[in-house]
LOZA-836880 format. One record per residue (C-alpha): residue in one letter; x, y, z. Coordinates in steps of 0.05 Angstrom, whole numbers, plus 32768, in hexadecimal, padded with zeros to 4 digits. Layout:
residues N
AXYZ;...
//
This chain:
residues 849
M7CFC7B847E08;N7D137BC67DF3;S7D557BE77E02;P7D5B7C1D7E34;S7D877C477E13;E7D487C497DD5;P7D067C497DFA;H7CD37C327DC9;V7CA27C6F7DDF;A7C707C8C7DAA;F7C697CD67DAD;P7C357CFB7D85;A7C4A7D237D4A;A7C2F7D657D56;T7C587D627DA3;E7C9C7D5A7D80;A7C867D947D42;Q7C787DBA7D83;T7CBC7DAF7DA6;V7CE07DC07D60;R7CB57E007D5C;I7CCA7E147DA1;T7D117E057D92;R7D127E2E7D4D;R7CEE7E5F7D70;S7D1D7E6C7DA6;F7D5F7E677D70;R7D3B7E9E7D47;T7D457EC87D85;L7D847EB87D92;S7D9A7EC57D4E;L7D777F0D7D58;L7D9E7F167D9C;L7DDF7F047D7D;T7DD37F2F7D47;G7DBF7F667D76;V7E037F547D9A;L7E2A7F667D6B;L7E0E7FA27D4D;L7E197FB97D9C;T7E637FA27D93;L7E6F7FCF7D5A;T7E4E80027D79;I7E797FFC7DB7;V7EBA7FF57D93;M7EA6803D7D6C;V7E9980597DA7;V7ED680407DCC;A7F0A80577D89;Q7EEB809A7D92;Q7EFA809E7DDF;Q7F3E807F7DD6;N7F4D80BE7DA5;D7F2780ED7DD1;N7F4D80D27E09;S7F9480DB7DE6;V7F8381207DCF;R7F7C81357E17;H7FBA81137E30;D7FE4812F7DFA;A7FC1817D7E0A;M7FD781697E50;L802081537E46;L8028819D7E1C;R800781C07E57;H8024819F7E8E;A806A81AB7E61;W805A81F37E57;Q805281FE7EA1;G808F81D47EAF;R80B982007E7E;Q809682417EAA;Q80A5822E7EE7;R80F8821B7ED6;M80F882627EB8;L80E1827D7EF5;T811282577F1B;D8148826E7EEA;I813A82B47EE6;R813882B37F36;D8178828E7F44;Y819382CE7F10;A816D830D7F28;F817583037F6F;W81BF82FF7F70;G81E983357F8E;E821D83317F4C;A81DF83457F28;W81CD837B7F54;N8216839C7F4D;N8221838C7F04;M81D883967EE7;H81BA83CB7F10;V81EE83F67F3B;R820C83EC7EF9;V820A83CF7EBA;N825183A07EB0;K824883847E6A;K828283637E7C;W826A83427EB2;A823483357E94;F824283167E4E;I828883107E3F;E828F82EF7E89;E825182C37E76;N822782D37EB7;L81F382ED7E91;G820382DD7E48;P81FE82AA7E0A;G8202826D7E3D;L81B682807E47;Y81A782757DFD;S81D1823A7DEE;E81C582177E34;Y817F82317E4B;H8163823E7E04;Y814B828A7E15;E814B82B57DD9;G814982F07DFA;V8162830E7E3B;F815D83537E54;V816983857E89;V813F83BF7E92;D814983F77EC0;G8118841C7EE8;A810A84587EB7;G80FC84237E83;R8143841B7E56;T815383D87E3B;R819B83DF7E5C;Y81B7839E7E44;A819B836F7E17;V81B183227DFA;I818B83097DBC;H819382C57DA0;G81D982C47DC8;Q81F083037DB2;L81F4834E7DCB;S81C583727DB3;D81AB83C07DB8;L816283AF7DAF;P813083C57DE3;L810783997DFF;E80CA83C27DE1;T80DF83A77D9A;W80CB83617DB1;L809083677DE5;G807A83AE7DD1;E804783CA7E00;R8047838F7E24;S8086839D7E45;R807183D57E78;P804083A27E97;L806E83717EA3;L809D83987EBD;A807583C17EF0;A8059837E7F06;A809D83637F0D;R80B383A77F3A;A807383967F5E;R808F83527F6E;H80D1834A7FAF;Q80EF83107FA5;E80C082F77F74;A80C082EC7F31;V808582EF7EFE;A807782C87EBA;R804B82DD7E7E;N803782B47E45;M803C82E47E09;I803B82D87DB5;V808082F67DA6;D808A830A7D55;K804F82CF7D46;V8079829F7D6E;P8063827B7DBB;A8085828C7DEA;I8095829B7E37;V80A682D57E54;V80BF82D97EA0;A80D783227EC5;A80F183277F08;P811083637F2C;I816383657F41;T8162835C7F88;P81A883537FB1;G8189830D7FCE;S81A982FB8008;V81EE831F8000;P81E8835A8043;N820483A48034;L81FE83A47FEB;P81F583EE7FD5;P81B8840B7FCB;V81A184337F88;A816D84617F8F;G812B84597F59;P810384197F46;P812C83DB7F3F;S814383C07EFC;V812383837EDA;M813F834A7EC4;V811683257E85;F812082E57E68;V80F682D87E29;N80F282907E09;L80D782817DC9;F80B7823C7DB8;T80CC823C7D6D;P80BB82017D3C;A80F381DE7D4C;K80EB81E77D97;L80A181C97D8C;A80BA81967D66;M80EE817B7D9D;L80B881847DD2;G808681567DA4;K80BE81287D9F;D80D081247DEE;L808581217E01;D806E80F17DC3;V8038812C7DAF;R803A81277D5A;Q8050815F7D3E;P803A81977D6E;R804281E77D4B;A802482237D4B;P7FE382317D21;L7FE982487CDB;N7FB4827B7CDB;A7F7682917D04;Q7F4482547CE7;D7F7F821C7CF3;A7F7E82367D39;Q7F3882287D48;A7F4581D77D28;S7F4D819C7D60;P7F7381877D79;R7F8F81C97D9A;L7FAE81E57DDA;T7F9882257DF8;I7FC3824C7E23;A7FAA82937E39;T7FDE82CA7E35;A7FE183107E58;N7FC0832F7E1F;G7F8183077E15;D7F9D82E87DD5;P7FA782A77DE0;I7FE6827E7DCA;V7FCA82387DA7;I7FF782077D96;R7FD981C87D63;W7FF181877D61;L7FE681487D36;A7FAF81177D52;K7FCB80CB7D63;K7F8780A87D5A;P7F90806C7D80;G7F4B80567D79;M7F52804D7D2D;H7F8580147D3A;L7F527FEE7D68;I7F1D7FFB7D3C;F7F4E7FE17CF5;F7F5E7FA57D30;L7F167F927D45;L7EF17F9C7D04;P7F087F567CE1;L7F057F3C7D20;L7EBA7F4D7D2B;V7EAD7F367CE2;I7ECB7EEF7CEB;T7EA87EE77D33;A7E6B7EEF7D0C;I7E747EC77CD4;V7E8D7E947D03;I7E4F7E987D33;A7E1C7E967CFA;L7E3C7E547CE1;V7E437E457D31;T7DFA7E507D30;R7DDF7E297CFA;R7E037DEA7D0E;V7DEB7DF27D56;I7DA17DFA7D3A;R7DA07DC27D07;H7DBF7D9A7D47;A7D8A7DB57D7B;M7D547DA27D4A;H7D697D567D4D;N7D717D5B7D8C;A7D227D747D95;G7D067D3A7D7B;L7D277D137DA3;S7D1B7D347DF1;D7CD77D167DFC;R7CF57CD17DF5;R7D317CE97E21;F7CFE7CFC7E54;D7CDE7CB57E69;M7D227CA37E70;L7D267CD77EA2;M7CF07CBF7EC9;S7D037C847EC5;S7D4D7C8F7EE1;Q7D2A7CC17F19;S7D0D7C887F39;E7D407C617F39;L7D607C9E7F5F;M7D2D7C9C7F94;E7D327C567FA4;S7D807C647FAF;E7D6F7CA37FE3;N7D407C728008;R7D7E7C41800A;F7DAB7C7A8021;R7D7B7C9A8052;D7D707C4F8075;V7DBD7C438078;A7DC37C84809C;E7D917C8180CB;A7DA77C3B80DF;A7DFB7C5680E4;S7E147C608126;D7E337CAC810D;W7E117CD680FE;I7E0D7CF680B1;W7E157D3B8097;E7E137D66805E;T7E227DA7804A;D7E1C7DD78010;A7E617DF97FF2;Q7E5E7E328021;G7E587E01805F;K7E0C7E058076;I7DED7DC9808B;S7DC07DAC805C;Y7DB37D628078;L7DB97D3880BB;S7DAF7CF780CA;V7D7E7CDA80F9;R7DB97CCA8124;F7DC87D0F812D;T7D987D1D8162;D7DA77CD58185;V7DF47CF38191;T7DEE7D3B8199;G7DA17D4581B7;Y7D8A7D7B8181;D7D527D73814E;G7D7F7D6D810C;K7D497DA280E2;Q7D5C7DDC810E;W7D9E7DCF80FA;L7D927DD280AF;G7DAC7E0F808C;R7DDB7E2280BF;H7E1D7E2980BB;L7E4A7DEB80CA;D7E7C7E0F80F3;H7E457E1E8124;L7E3C7DDD812F;L7E897DC38133;S7EC37DE68149;H7F0C7DDE8144;A7F427E058172;T7F727E21813D;H7F427E2680FA;S7EFC7E2480E0;V7EE07DDB80CC;V7EC07DFC8088;E7F0B7E178077;W7F2C7DDC808D;L7EF57DB3805B;T7F0B7DE28027;H7F4F7DE28023;Y7F4F7D9A8025;G7F1B7D877FF9;E7F207D3D7FDB;E7F5C7D268010;A7F287D3C8056;H7F067CF68056;R7F4E7CD5805A;S7F637D02808E;P7F2D7D0F80C5;L7F2D7D5180EF;R7F207D468139;C7EED7D888152;H7EC17D858185;F7E717D9D818D;I7E4A7DAF81CC;S7E0A7D8081DA;A7DC47DA281E2;Q7DD07D898226;G7E137DB5822C;E7E4A7D7F822C;R7E817D8D81FF;R7E917D4981D4;I7ECF7D3F81AF;C7EC07D228163;R7EE57D10812A;L7ECB7D2A80E7;A7ED37D0080A5;A7EBC7D298064;K7EBF7D288015;A7EBC7D5C7FE5;V7E7B7D577FB6;W7E867D6A7F6F;R7E537D7F7F40;S7E667D917EF4;G7EAC7DA17F0D;Q7E977DD37F40;L7E937DC97F89;D7E537DC07FA8;G7E567DB07FF1;F7E707D798023;R7E527D338042;G7E707D08806F;T7E6A7CEC80B8;V7E787D0280F9;T7E997CD28134;D7E8C7CE1817B;I7ECC7CD28198;T7EC57CF381E7;Q7ED47CB3820D;E7F0A7CA081E3;V7F327CE081E1;E7F2A7CE98232;A7F427C9D823C;Q7F7C7CAD8216;A7F8C7CF2823C;R7F8B7CD5827E;I7FAC7C93826B;Q7FE97CC98252;F7FE67CF1828B;L7FED7CBC82C1;S801F7CA38299;Q804E7CE482A2;H80317D0782DC;D802A7CFC8326;V7FE87CEE8336;L7FE77D1A837D;T800D7D558363;G80057D58831D;R80527D5E8310;L806D7D4982D1;V80967D0882EE;H80DE7CF782F0;I80F17D3A82F6;C813B7D3C831F;P81837D55831D;E81997D0B8304;D81607D0D82CD;P81537D5682BE;L81197D688285;V81217D9B824E;M80E27DBE8239;I80EE7DE381F5;S80BD7E1681D3;L80C67E178184;D80AB7E49815C;L80AE7E4B8113;D80C67E8780EF;Q80B97EA080A5;F80797E7080AD;K80417EA580A3;P805E7EB28055;I80497E6B8047;N7FFE7E698058;D7FF57EAE803C;T801E7E9C7FFB;W80097E497FF6;G7FCA7E4C8019;H7FB27E248058;A7FB67DDF803C;A80027DE98025;G80107E068070;D7FEF7DCE8095;A80197D988068;A80517DBC807F;L80427DBC80C4;N80377D6E80BD;L80827D68809D;I80A57D8D80D7;S807A7D6C8108;Q809A7D2980EC;R80DA7D3E80EF;L80D67D5E8133;Q80BB7D1E8148;R80FD7CFD8129;C81217D28815A;V810D7D098196;R81137CCD81BA;N80D77C9681D2;D80D87CB58219;E80D97D0481FB;L80997D2781E3;V808B7D5981AE;A804D7D7E81A5;R802C7DAE817C;V80047DE281A9;G7FE07E068172;G7FF37E318137;D80457E288125;E80567E208166;F80737DDB8189;I80807DC781C9;L80BA7D9581D0;I80CD7D6C8214;I81147D458216;R81477D2B824B;E818E7D518244;P81BA7D478280;D81E87D838269;R81EF7DC58244;A82157DA3820C;G81DE7D7581FE;I81A77DAE81FF;E81D27DD581CE;R81DE7D9B81A7;R81867D83819A;C817D7DCA818F;A81AF7DCD8151;Q818C7D898137;L81467DA28142;L815B7DE38117;R81737DB880E4;E81417D9980D7;V81107DD180DB;Q813B7DF280A4;Q81327DB88075;P81137DCC8031;I80C47DC88034;I80B17DAE7FEF;V806F7DCA7FDC;G805E7DBC7F94;S809A7DCF7F68;Q80AD7E007F9E;S80E07DFB7FCA;L80D17E1D8011;F80F77E2E8051;V80E67E468094;G81167E4680D6;A81057E3F811D;S81177E68815D;M81147E3C81A6;G810D7E5581E7;I81267E1E821C;A81177E14825F;C81297DE68296;A811A7DBE82D0;P811A7DB78307;Q814E7DF682FD;D811C7E2382E0;A80E17E0C82FD;A80BA7DC4830E;Q80747DD482F8;P80657DCB82B4;D80387E0E82A2;E80767E3982C9;L80A37E0C8294;L80867E208260;C807B7E6B8273;L80C37E6D827A;A80D57E4C823B;D80A27E7B8219;I80D17EB38236;A810C7E97821C;L80EE7E8C81D9;Y80DD7EDC81CA;K81237EE981DF;A813D7EBF81A5;K81057EDE8179;Q81237F288197;A816F7F118183;G815E7F09813B;R813D7EC28136;N81557E7D8116;Q81707E738160;W81687E5281A2;V81747E7A81E8;C81727E58822C;Y81477E788263;S81697EA78291;N81537ECD82D8;E81687F0C82B1;M812C7EFB8276;S80FA7F0282A7;N81187F4282CC;Q81197F648280;L80CC7F50827B;E80BC7F6D82B8;D80E87FAC82A1;K80B77FAD8271;R807A7FA3828C;D80927FDF82C4;M80A0800C8289;A805D80068267;R803F801282B2;R8064805082AB;I8050805E8261;E80048056827E;R8010808282BA;A803880BE828D;L7FFB80CA8263;E7FC580CC82A2;H7FFF80FF82C5;E80068123827B;E80528114828B;F805B811C823C;R806B81598219;L806E816E81C8;Y80AA819781B0;Y80AB81B4816F;Q80DA81B6813D;P80D181F48107;R80D281E180B2;Y80E6821C8089;Q80D382208043;L811F82258029;Q811A82517FEC;S80E98281800B;G8107827C8058;R80C1827E8071;L80AD825080A8;A807A8219808C;G806B81F580C6;A808C81CF8105;E808F817D8114;A806F81688157;L80A6813C817E;I808C811881BE;R80BE812081F7;W80B780FB823F;Q80C281248281;P80AB80FA82B6;A80D8812782E2;P80F0817282E1;D813C815782D4;L812E811582AF;W811E81128267;I810D80CE823F;T811E80C681FF;P80E380B081CF;D810A806E81B5;R810A805181F7;F80C3804E8202;I809E805581BF;P80B1800C81A1;L80957FFB81E8;A8052801981DF;E804F7FFE819F;E80567FB781B9;N80277FBF81F4;G7FEA7FE081C9;L7FF7802881EC;I8012804D81B2;T7FCA806081A1;L7FC2808181DA;I800180A781D3;S7FEE80B68184;D7FAD80CD819F;W7FCB80FF81D5;V7FFF811681A1;L7FC881278170;M7F99814F819C;R7FD8817681BA;A7FF981888170;C7FB781968157;G7FA781C3818B;D7FEC81E58192;A7FE881EE814B;L7FA282168146;S7FC682558163;W80058259812C;G7FE0827280F1;D7FB4825C80B2;D7FF2824F808E;L801F822A80BA;Y801281D580CA;V802581A480F7;S8046815F80E5;V803881258111;N805980DE8110;I802E809C810B;S80428064811E;P8040802780EA;V801E8005811E;E7FE38030811E;F7FD5801880DA;R7FC67FD680ED;S7F807FE98107;L7F4A801180E0;D7F3B804C810F;L7F7480738102;V7F47809F80D2;Q7F1580A7810B;R7F4D80B9813D;V7F6680EC8113;S7F2181058102;V7F1281138149;A7F4F81328153;L7F3F816A8126;E7EFB816C812F;K7F08817C817C;T7F3C81AD8175;G7F2981CE8137;L7F6181CF8113;P7F5481C480BF;A7F71818280A4;T7F9581AD8074;R7FC181B980A6;L7FD1818180CD;E800A815280AB;L8014810D80B8;E806180EC80AD;I804E809B809C;T808C80718095;E809280438051;N80908001806E;V8042800F808B;T80317FF18051;F805E7FB8804F;E802E7F8B807E;N7FEA7F9D8068;P7FE97FCF801F;Q7FA47FC9801A;R7F907FDC805B;A7FC6800D8059;L7FB48031801A;M7F6880338037;I7F6F80578073;M7F9F80878055;Q7F6E8096801B;G7F3D8099805F;L7F7280D3807A;R7F7980F38030;A7F3080FF8036;L7F2F81288072;G7F62814E804F;V7F9C813C8079;R7FE4813D8057;L800B80FF8059;T804E81068052;V808B80C48050;D80B480D0808A;D80FC80B38081;F80FE80A68035;G813C80868019;T81428054804F;G8111801E8044;Y81027FFB8006;A80CA80137FE6;A80C580187F99;L80AD804D7F65;G806C802F7F6E;Y806380377FBC;L806480857FAD;K803080817F73;T7FFB804F7F90;F7FFD806C7FDB;P7FE080B07FDE;F801A80DC7FF8;N8022812C7FF7;G806C81278002;L80AE810D8020;K80E381168047;I812781058038;D814980E08071;R817581018099;S81AC80C7808F;W81C080EB8050;M81C5812A8067;K82038112808C;D823381128051;F820E8140802A;P8222816A7FFF;E826D8156800A;S825B81097FEF;Q824B810A7FAD;Q822380C47FB7;A81FE80EC7FEA;Q81EE81247FB7;S81D980FA7F7F;V81A780D57FA9;V819081177FC9;A818681397F80;G816B80F87F70;I813680F77FA6;I811F81387F96;G8110812C7F4D;L80EF80F07F5D;A80C281197F93;R80B881487F55;A809E81117F24;F806880FF7F54;T805581487F60;L806A813C7FB0;T8084816C7FE5;V80D3815D7FF8;T80ED816A8035;A81338165804D;E8140815A8098;G8182815580C1;I8195819B809F;E81D881AE80CE;T81FF81D9809F;E81F7821B8076;A821981EC8037;Q81DD81B58040;L81AE81F2803F;N81C782158002;Q81D881D97FD2;L818E81BB7FE6;K817282087FD4;R819C81FD7F90;L817C81BC7F8D;S812E81DC7F90;C812381B37FD0;E80E481CC7FEB;E80DD81CC802F;G811081BB806C;Q811C81B480AE;G815D81A080E3;Y818C81BC8122;F81AC81E980F1;L8161820F80DF;G814B81FF8120;R814981CE815D;P810981AD817C;V80EE81D981B2;P80B281E881DF;L8074820481C8;T8081824681E9;A80C5824A81C7;F80A182388183;S80738270818C;A80A582A3819E;L80C6828B8158;L808782958138;D808682E18158;V80D482EC8137;N80BB82CD80F0;D807A82F680EB;K80A2833580FA;T80D7832380CA;Q80AE8310808F;A808483508097;
//
């Protein structure tokens, strides 16, 4: 007899030759494909290298341009500080006091040594240069010797501005330069002597010498920035072109880094080595495949024999499945039913063919989680810990069953699940009846043995910080932790006491203790057991517990009443800080009723329009112009009665009424702001609770559409903690709001735990410095450093920075020196009703005019 591993089968030579030809043709095609892939990879590497070089040039140009613009902005700020100054008016315009300017260094060599301004000029109304400091030394050279004919339009443009400065890009003596000019004004100093004629003009000149360009390149990591050598060099790349006032552009050249060449030098040897390895491996694979091609037909006969044996095995399985008392099922990896035994129809009354292809969760249900999720989490262990679930039969009866399952793996991948289902309805009902009769009075249903001599204590226990275990380690780890905690709690009760899990991470315990001291001792024991470490893999996890306690018959006698009172006490324990226990008292019910009454009053307030909006003005600190206002809600249930937001907003957030209040605020604020003018905005606070639903964008859009307010005039203030609970959802909502055109501002910045990535990731337009930093500002060096740091951080992220809580002139002046853009507070203006704010607008318009 021939061995089954080497069957003696005769094959025509032509058949074997044909298999070899097909294999050779396939590998020839594969070789061509591999060659094409290598050539394509080489092309892609060259393209990517060129793109990297181009991106590097664009990045360097962007850095140089931003540095140039930043220097220009700093020069504008510097010249405004010197020109809009009462001392400068007296000593440089009313009369020229060179001792005050140069010797006392109010406008002297420090501008060269510290600010690197090569030229400082003061030109009077007749166009004469009255004061000049060149390279830190007094000079008699007029401005025209540096700027030529370009000085006249510069002086004219500066005199045409009031409290503003102008900047021009120029080439001075073949050197790129920034020239800024501003009229000398008294600033905010009153009663200074007037002078007839045009104002004097102060001019600063900053030359970008080769040394300065070299230092700039070092700071920006740009290689060897310089001015072009000649006209031909000015047209070469890379270069940065900056427009000037006279039409001749400023050109800055530098040496490109060419990071793409490093990529080419790194990848080309790898590609060559890869090509050689692929060629060797392909040659070996072809030889091996040609050998296997000659054996393929022989193996085909063996395969036919194996299929015959498999068919016999399937027939045996089908016979066993149809004869079993339980019904057998099988699903794919997604939980769709692919097989049901004949017994399924006998037990459920359904036609098995109608359920093929449907999801297993549509047939079997569990009280707390999906059956398919349970199968996925438990995998191979599912058959050792059956799941109790239920299904609805074809006759509409609810049947309880026990599901046993095993994962099916093919080639290392999960292919599905199979197992059995046992109907245990009668068994469960019998056990429940026995348990009920053992603990209850048959007629009244009351708990037995509840009397003053032998009281019962019901404890509602909820695990603290359990959700992170499920989120971080998965539901399988969470279920294992729950089982472990259940065993620990079981060790804490006696034989005549009860512990039960009622769902999720909540447990109910019924114990017998005659006095308060015994209850305290038992609760401490429970807390110690729960706080023991839970080992998951190599990690030690920790949870706590909050407990609410109700006693029978002192508090109640009915089980449902006891459970309700224990839940009230549990809620109080969580409010008090968690990881503790609280006994029920009548005051808790009174407090709960007070909160319910307040919730009903909030609903009536919305219906009867008892809410009011007050507006606190917000100013541009440098110019003193009114920028907008923040809308603040007030509740006025009676003419002489006001309720502050801190009393009703938290309750509204808890009861879901915050959305109705927010919609009212948005609609009213947008409608009021419509009449303020085109350049003023209104700011509205958004509760973090509103970010739990995805309809915030739609609600804001509806308010803007109904009122007609442009989206750019609406600012939403958002606290940084909205991103902690669900960052992805918060980011999606913020992106939707930005798509509308709405401004987003971080409220109370400096009090939370936001990192730099928070400002980088989320699309904010600005941030507000929390008022807590204003209390000791500017007297406290720490507060001053923090405020200056926040302002610098906002600039780095190009955010508008607003200081709130400004209550003194010293705070206002110091914020101006730090270049804080906007501010609000009692010193600038208190919150006022709409009528008073409209009057403020009229006064502001007249002042600006």
